[in-house]
Each structure stands twice: as structure tokens, then as C-alpha cells.
C-alpha positions in Angstrom: 22.6 16.1 6.3 21.1 13.4 8.2 18.6 11.0 6.4 15.2 12.9 7.1 17.1 15.7 5.8 18.0 14.0 2.7 14.6 12.8 2.0 13.2 16.3 2.2 15.4 17.6 -0.2 14.4 15.1 -3.1 13.3 17.0 -6.4 9.7 17.1 -7.0 8.4 15.8 -10.3 10.8 13.0 -11.2 8.3 10.3 -10.7 7.9 7.7 -7.8 10.6 5.6 -9.5 13.2 8.3 -8.5 11.8 8.6 -5.2 12.2 4.8 -4.4 15.6 4.3 -5.8 16.4 7.6 -3.9 15.0 6.6 -0.7 16.9 3.1 -1.1 20.3 5.1 -1.5 19.4 6.9 1.8 17.8 4.2 3.7 19.7 1.3 2.8 17.1 -1.0 2.6 14.7 -2.2 -0.2 11.3 -0.3 -0.9 8.3 -1.2 -3.2 5.1 0.8 -3.8 1.8 -1.0 -4.1 -1.9 -0.4 -4.4 -3.5 -0.1 -0.9 -6.6 -2.5 -1.3 -5.4 -5.1 -3.8 -1.8 -5.3 -3.6 -0.9 -4.5 -7.1 2.9 -3.6 -7.5 3.6 -0.3 -8.8 7.2 0.4 -8.4 10.1 -1.2 -6.5 14.0 -0.7 -6.1 15.5 -3.5 -8.0 18.0 -4.7 -5.4 18.5 -8.3 -3.8 16.9 -9.2 -0.8 16.4 -12.9 0.4 13.0 -11.6 2.6 10.5 -14.6 1.2 7.5 -11.9 1.2 9.2 -9.4 -0.8 10.4 -12.0 -3.2 6.7 -12.9 -3.6 5.7 -9.4 -4.3 8.6 -8.6 -6.9 8.3 -12.0 -9.0 4.1 -12.0 -8.8 3.5 -8.5 -8.8 1.3 -9.1 -5.6 0.4 -10.9 -2.6 -1.4 -14.5 -2.8 -4.5 -15.3 -0.5 -2.0 -17.1 1.7 -0.3 -14.4 2.2 -3.3 -12.1 2.5 -4.2 -14.4 5.1 -1.2 -14.3 6.9 -1.4 -10.4 7.1 -4.9 -10.9 8.5 -4.1 -13.2 11.3 -1.1 -11.1 12.3 -3.5 -8.0 12.7 -1.2 -6.5 9.9 -3.8 -5.3 7.6 -5.8 -4.2 10.6 -3.2 -2.3 12.3 -2.3 -0.5 8.5 -5.8 0.5 8.1 -6.1 2.1 11.6 -2.5 3.7 11.0 -2.5 7.8 10.2 0.6 7.6 8.5 2.9 4.5 9.0 3.2 1.3 11.3 6.1 -0.9 11.9 5.0 -4.9 11.2 6.7 -7.4 13.4 6.3 -10.9 13.8 8.2 -14.1 14.9 7.1 -15.4 11.6 8.8 -12.6 9.5 12.6 -12.8 8.5 12.7 -9.3 8.5 11.0 -6.4 10.5 9.4 -3.9 7.9 7.8 -0.5 8.0 4.7 0.5 5.9 3.3 3.9 5.2 0.3 5.4 3.4 0.1 7.2 0.6 -2.7 9.6 -0.3 -4.6 11.0 -3.3 -5.6 14.7 -3.8 -9.0 13.6 -1.8 -6.9 12.6 1.0 -8.1 9.0 0.4 -5.7 5.9 1.1 -4.6 4.5 -2.7 -1.2 3.0 -2.2 1.6 2.0 0.5 5.3 1.9 0.5 7.0 -0.7 2.4 10.6 -1.0 3.0 12.3 -4.6 4.3 14.7 -4.1 6.8 17.1 -7.0 5.4 20.3 -4.4 5.1 20.1 -2.4 8.1 18.0 -2.3 11.1 14.9 0.0 11.2 15.6 2.7 13.7 13.8 5.5 14.6 15.4 7.6 12.6 15.0 5.5 10.0 11.0 5.9 10.7 10.9 9.4 10.3 12.9 9.7 7.1 10.5 6.9 5.7 7.4 9.0 6.7 8.9 11.9 5.1 9.2 9.5 1.7 5.6 8.6 2.1 4.5 12.4 2.2 7.1 13.1 -0.8 5.3 10.4 -2.6 1.7 11.7 -1.5 3.0 15.0 -2.8 4.3 13.6 -6.3 1.0 11.7 -7.3 -1.5 15.0 -6.0 -2.5 15.4 -9.8 -2.2 11.7 -11.3 -5.3 10.7 -12.6 -5.3 7.4 -12.2 -4.7 7.5 -8.4 -7.7 10.3 -8.1 -10.0 7.8 -9.8 -8.6 4.6 -7.9 -10.9 4.4 -5.0 -14.2 4.9 -6.9 -12.9 2.0 -9.4 -11.6 -0.1 -6.1 -15.0 0.3 -4.2 -17.1 -0.5 -7.2 -15.1 -4.0 -7.8 -14.9 -4.9 -4.3 -18.7 -4.0 -3.5 -19.5 -6.2 -6.8 -17.7 -9.2 -5.5 -18.9 -9.0 -2.3 -22.4 -9.1 -3.4 -21.7 -12.2 -5.8 -20.2 -14.0 -3.0 -16.3 -13.9 -4.6 -15.4 -12.5 -1.2 -16.2 -15.0 1.2 -13.4 -14.7 3.9 -14.6 -12.0 6.7 -11.1 -12.3 8.2 -9.5 -10.9 5.2 -12.2 -8.6 4.0 -14.0 -7.0 7.0 -11.4 -4.1 6.8 -13.3 -3.3 3.4 -16.5 -2.4 5.5 -14.5 1.5 5.8 -16.1 2.0 2.3 -19.5 2.8 4.5 -17.7 4.3 7.6 -15.8 6.7 5.1 -19.4 7.7 3.6 -18.6 6.1 -0.2 -22.6 5.2 -0.5 -22.7 6.6 -3.9 -19.9 4.1 -5.1 -21.8 1.2 -3.4 -25.1 2.4 -5.6 -22.6 2.8 -8.6 -21.5 -0.9 -8.5 -25.0 -2.5 -7.4 -26.6 -0.6 -10.8 -23.6 -1.9 -12.8 -23.8 -5.7 -12.2 -26.1 -6.6 -15.2 -24.0 -4.5 -17.7 -20.5 -4.2 -16.4 -19.2 -7.0 -14.8 -15.7 -6.2 -13.0 -15.2 -9.4 -12.1 -15.6 -11.0 -15.4 
């Protein structure tokens, strides 16, 4: 079987880690999954990779504000936010190209990303198709997951409170989060505002 067929043949119900590990064996590049809006690492393939950004994500469980600023300046943040399913990220400042896919919950809201760093083998068109199928597999895997079903509301409440309190000040990084309004999540905005006096998500 080719790579796409192998990905499509992976068994459902064995969890995210199983899918990432199987994806690594098929695509031969390290893969990680992190939450869409706060970059919190959820799962990854435990394999060696000499890419600085991969190393940062695995060691710290997220990306620093400096790295997030780099993503924004390179238009990665915008490209990912506007991508339907996946996007290949290239830059002269990156050691390796990487491909990133969107993961959706059952309400079709982006809740996580998977990223593959091309440090072992060059990312080709056939790899992109197989990687897209892997993203679809994970989307299907988390369909009934309660955490990812509730995640958008939790995130939007937190980010709006941070905006209102002035914790978030750099529009270069956070302008994409105005998608809250474009997506029609005004009810989350209301919930965040009324929660400020009694339930402060930012501590």
C-alpha cells in the first residue's frame, strides 16, 4: 500500500498517540499535536529531531511569546487560521519545512493542530495527501471527546477576558483571534464579560 492507503487503513478507537506513532512510521517524520489557540502540547512522537522549534515545543509543552511573534511575522498564524485543512510552512529562517493540519471537533470548530517536521525526509505532495488523511483520522477520533467539545468555549472566554484586562496587547499576534466575532460566538463574549468579577480565568 502507498502512504495514503496506509493512513486510511489505521484503526479507529486506539487514541491520538496511536495515530501519531503510526503516522510517524508511515511518513518517517516527527509529528506533534497541540491545541489550536494556546499551543498547549497534547501528544507527540518520541523521536529525535534537531529542529529548534520542535525542541522548544517538546521541552516546554508550548511555544514562547518570541516564537509566536515569529509565527505572526512570517504570516504562519494567518496562513494557518485561513487554511481549510492543511498548509505547508516554509521560511528561510526555518531549519526544516513543516506541514500543519487542522483538527476539528464535532461542531466543526478548529480545536487542535498536528504538525510534521520534515527533518528525516523531504515533504512531498504524496506526503501532504497522507498527512491530510491523518488529520481527518484524528478529527474522527476526537469526535465524541468531551474536552475538545468544550474547548472552544473555554478558550474564547479566557482570551476575551485577557483582551478586556489588557493582558493581551500585541495585535500582531492576537488579531486572528477576532475570528471569535466572525464565527458568531457572541454568546462566549457575553459569558466572559459577566464572569470577570467572580471567575477570573487569568488568575
